[in-house]
Every structure is written in C-alpha cells, then in structure tokens.
C-alpha positions in Angstrom: 0.1 0.2 0.1 1.5 3.5 -1.1 2.1 6.1 1.7 -1.1 8.1 0.1 -3.3 5.1 0.7 -2.3 4.7 3.9 -2.7 8.3 5.0 -6.3 8.3 3.7 -7.2 5.1 5.0 -5.7 7.0 8.6 -8.0 9.7 8.0 -10.9 7.9 7.1 -10.5 5.5 10.3 -10.1 8.5 12.4 -13.1 10.7 11.1 -15.3 7.3 11.1 -14.4 6.8 14.9 -14.2 10.5 16.2 -16.0 12.6 13.7 -14.3 15.5 12.0 -13.1 18.6 13.9 -15.5 21.7 14.1 -12.8 24.5 14.3 -15.1 27.2 13.1 -17.1 26.4 16.5 -13.6 25.6 18.8 -11.8 28.5 17.5 -14.4 31.1 16.1 -11.6 33.7 15.4 -9.0 31.9 14.5 -7.5 32.2 10.7 -8.9 28.7 9.4 -12.6 30.2 10.8 -11.9 33.4 9.0 -11.0 31.3 5.7 -14.5 29.4 6.1 -16.2 32.6 6.2 -14.5 33.8 3.1 -15.5 30.8 1.2 -19.3 31.4 2.7 -19.2 34.9 1.3 -17.8 33.8 -2.1 -20.6 31.2 -2.3 -23.2 33.4 -1.6 -21.7 36.1 -4.4 -21.8 33.1 -6.6 -25.6 32.8 -6.3 -26.6 36.2 -6.1 -29.2 35.6 -9.1 -30.7 32.9 -7.3 -31.8 31.9 -3.8 -29.7 29.2 -2.6 -31.8 27.0 -0.6 -29.8 23.7 -0.7 -25.9 22.8 -1.1 -24.1 19.8 -1.5 -20.5 18.9 -0.7 -18.8 16.1 -2.3 -15.0 15.0 -3.6 -13.9 12.7 -6.0 -12.7 10.1 -3.7 -12.9 9.3 0.2 -10.7 10.9 2.8 -10.6 14.2 1.0 -12.1 16.5 3.2 -15.7 17.0 2.3 -17.3 16.2 5.9 -14.8 18.4 7.4 -15.5 21.3 4.7 -19.4 20.7 4.9 -19.6 20.5 8.8 -17.8 23.6 9.2 -19.4 25.4 6.6 -22.6 24.5 8.5 -21.7 26.3 11.5 -20.3 29.2 9.9 -23.5 29.7 8.0 -25.4 29.6 11.3 -23.0 31.9 13.1 -24.2 34.6 10.8 -28.3 34.0 11.7 -29.0 31.6 9.2 -31.3 28.8 10.2 -29.4 26.1 8.9 -30.1 22.1 8.9 -27.0 19.6 8.0 -28.2 16.6 6.5 -25.6 13.5 6.8 -26.6 12.0 3.3 -23.6 9.6 3.3 -25.5 6.7 4.4 -22.6 4.3 3.8 -19.8 6.4 6.0 -21.6 8.8 8.3 -19.7 10.9 10.5 -22.1 13.8 11.7 -23.2 12.3 14.9 -19.7 11.8 16.0 -18.9 15.2 14.9 -21.9 16.7 16.8 -22.0 14.1 19.7 -25.7 13.3 18.9 -27.4 10.1 18.7 -27.4 8.1 15.2 -30.3 5.6 16.3 -33.0 7.7 14.4 -31.6 9.4 11.2 -32.2 9.9 7.4 -32.6 6.1 6.5 -35.8 5.8 9.5 -37.6 8.6 7.8 -37.1 7.5 4.1 -38.2 4.2 5.2 -41.2 5.4 6.4 -40.8 4.7 9.9 -40.0 8.0 11.5 -41.1 11.8 10.6 -39.3 14.6 10.3 -39.7 15.9 13.7 -38.4 12.6 15.0 -35.3 12.6 13.0 -34.1 16.4 13.2 -31.7 17.2 16.3 -30.4 20.5 18.0 -26.5 20.8 18.2 -24.8 22.7 20.4 -24.2 25.4 17.7 -27.1 28.4 17.7 -29.3 28.0 14.6 -27.9 24.6 13.6 -29.8 21.4 13.5 -28.8 18.3 12.0 -30.2 14.8 10.2 -27.9 12.0 10.9 -27.5 9.6 8.4 -29.4 6.7 10.9 -28.7 2.8 10.5 -26.9 1.8 7.4 -29.2 0.7 4.6 -28.9 -2.1 2.0 -30.0 0.1 -0.5 -28.8 3.8 0.0 -29.4 5.0 -3.8 -32.9 3.6 -4.0 -33.7 5.8 -0.8 -32.0 8.7 -2.2 -33.6 8.5 -5.6 -37.3 7.9 -3.8 -40.3 10.2 -3.8 -40.0 10.3 0.1 -36.8 11.9 -0.2 -38.0 14.6 -2.5 -40.8 15.4 0.2 -38.1 15.3 2.8 -36.0 18.1 0.8 -39.5 20.1 0.3 -40.0 20.0 4.1 -36.8 21.4 5.2 -36.8 24.0 2.5 -40.1 25.1 4.0 -38.5 24.9 7.7 -35.0 26.0 7.2 -33.1 29.2 5.3 -30.4 26.7 4.3 -29.7 23.0 4.0 -26.1 21.8 3.7 -25.8 18.0 2.7 -22.5 16.0 3.5 -22.5 13.6 0.5 -20.3 10.3 -0.6 -17.6 11.2 -2.9 -18.7 11.0 -6.8 -16.6 8.5 -8.4 -17.3 5.6 -5.6 -21.1 5.4 -5.9 -24.2 6.8 -7.5 -25.3 8.5 -4.5 -24.2 12.1 -5.3 -25.2 12.2 -8.6 -28.7 11.7 -7.5 -28.5 14.1 -4.7 -26.9 16.7 -7.0 -30.0 16.7 -9.6 -32.2 17.6 -6.4 -30.3 20.6 -4.9 -29.6 24.4 -5.7 -25.8 23.9 -5.9 -22.8 21.6 -5.8 -19.4 22.4 -4.4 -16.5 19.8 -5.1 -13.9 19.8 -2.2 -10.1 19.0 -3.6 -7.2 18.6 -1.5 -4.0 19.8 -2.9 -1.1 16.8 -3.3 -3.9 14.3 -3.0 -6.8 14.5 -5.6 -5.8 12.8 -8.7 -6.6 15.1 -11.6 -8.4 12.6 -13.4 -10.3 11.7 -10.7 -11.6 15.1 -10.3 -12.4 15.3 -13.9 -14.3 12.4 -13.8 -16.4 13.7 -11.0 -17.4 17.1 -12.4 -18.4 14.9 -16.1 -20.6 12.9 -13.9 -22.0 15.7 -12.2 -22.7 17.4 -15.3 -24.0 14.3 -17.0 -27.3 14.9 -14.1 -27.1 18.7 -15.0 -25.8 19.6 -11.5 -25.4 23.3 -10.8 -21.6 23.1 -9.9 -21.0 26.4 -7.7 -17.2 25.7 -8.0 -14.3 24.2 -6.1 -12.8 24.4 -2.6 -9.3 23.4 -2.6 -8.1 22.4 0.9 -4.8 21.5 2.6 -2.9 24.1 1.1 -0.3 25.3 3.0 2.8 27.6 1.9 5.0 24.9 1.2 2.7 24.0 -1.5 2.1 26.9 -3.2 3.2 30.8 -3.2 1.1 31.2 -0.2 0.2 34.8 1.3 -2.0 35.9 4.5 0.1 34.1 7.0 1.3 31.4 4.7 -2.1 30.1 3.7 -3.5 30.1 0.0 -6.8 30.8 -1.0 -7.0 28.1 -4.1 -9.7 26.9 -6.1 -12.6 28.7 -7.2 -13.6 29.8 -3.4 -10.0 29.0 -1.5 -8.7 26.5 0.9 -8.1 26.6 4.2 -4.9 25.5 6.1 -4.4 21.6 6.1 -6.2 19.4 8.6 -7.0 15.7 8.9 -10.3 15.1 7.8 -12.6 12.8 5.7 
C-alpha cells in the first residue's frame, strides 16, 4: 500500500471513529475560521441571481475533506444567523453524529423508509441556529432511498422549515448517491485537497455531475500550505474557485 493510500485510510478511520474537527466552533476567531467565512461569502456571491436553499458538498474520492468542509461551513452559516440544517447523506460511512456528539439511532434512513417523520429525526446541536439530520442505521439500498419520492418530500419539508440545507454526501466516483443528490439541490461544491486528489479523478467527478445537470458552484481546494504554493496571508493560500484552508486531517 502506498503512503498516500495509508494516509487516506488513517484519515478515514479517524473521522469514522471520532468525527471531524469543528474548528469554526472551537476557534471561531482563528485564521481557519476566517477562511471558512471567506468561502461562505464567495458562495453567496456566486448565487446572487438565485436563492440558494440547498448546497451539496462532495469530493471525487474518500478521505479528501468533504465532511470537514461541509460540517464547518454549516457552522459558519449558522453563526451569521442563518437557520441551517446539516444532513448526513453519506449513509454508507456517516460521521455527522460523531462530529456533533448526537445519537444516530434515528436519522435519514428511518425517515426515508417511512418509519419516522421529520420531527423525529431532526436534532438540535451545540451551535445556535444549527440542527442536524444524522444518517441513521446503514441501509442495504442507499441509492434507491435517495432517488425516492420520499426524499423529494423530505427536501421540500426542510426548505419550508430552514433557510439553508447543507448535505454531506459520498464521493462522486465511488457510488451514484452524489449524482442522485446533486440533481435535486440548488448547488454542488467539490472539495479538492491539494497534493492528494488525482486530477483525472476530479475531472471524472465533474463529468459525472454534469451528466445529471448538477449546478456546480465551484471547488474548494483544501490542505493548501505555503510549502505547496506561493502562499500569502500568513502562509495560507486561497486556492480553487473559493479557496482552501490550512490543512487539517479530515474525511
């Protein structure tokens, strides 16, 4: 196994066991949190002609940072007074319940299977204005559930109840889940770690999203440091369409 695969496996194992770091909550005035705020502003300006009610975060492959970015972006939006719900749509390898220290006994799969209603699966978090819907028990048929009429009803209910829906979804190149989800949300963002993501893999992910006419808002390049690029602003570099944040170990 190559060093890159070993590192990805370590990151994946850590996030599955402990969740991802919520630096925007633990250090809200720090430099990393400020970069998330910059990303928030750029996303808002990218959709100035259209109200953005739902945003999907994904990556080309596992262990590339999409959970850390989506979770911290949800906190960042909530901090500005937006009523946000974060949905763990990665029903195969969920982490949101670990990150926010909430129960995963009742979540998205319970709702989509028809055994529970929305009020049964939405949970408050330690962050003001931020609720979460965890994945729930791992189902045998995630793609079928996400492509169901019940999921469309789920999204309509959330749009009526919240200002913004943030979805943490599986990697595009591994399963079809993200394509199904991207076709149903207002905007999709790819998380691309510098020095880790494969260029051909990112191109393939973009192509697969375009196949379902996803509205790709842009990409967030993360794990960018001054040693990898001509940095500025204290050694951090805003890459991609929206920019990166200083590297963390994330899913």
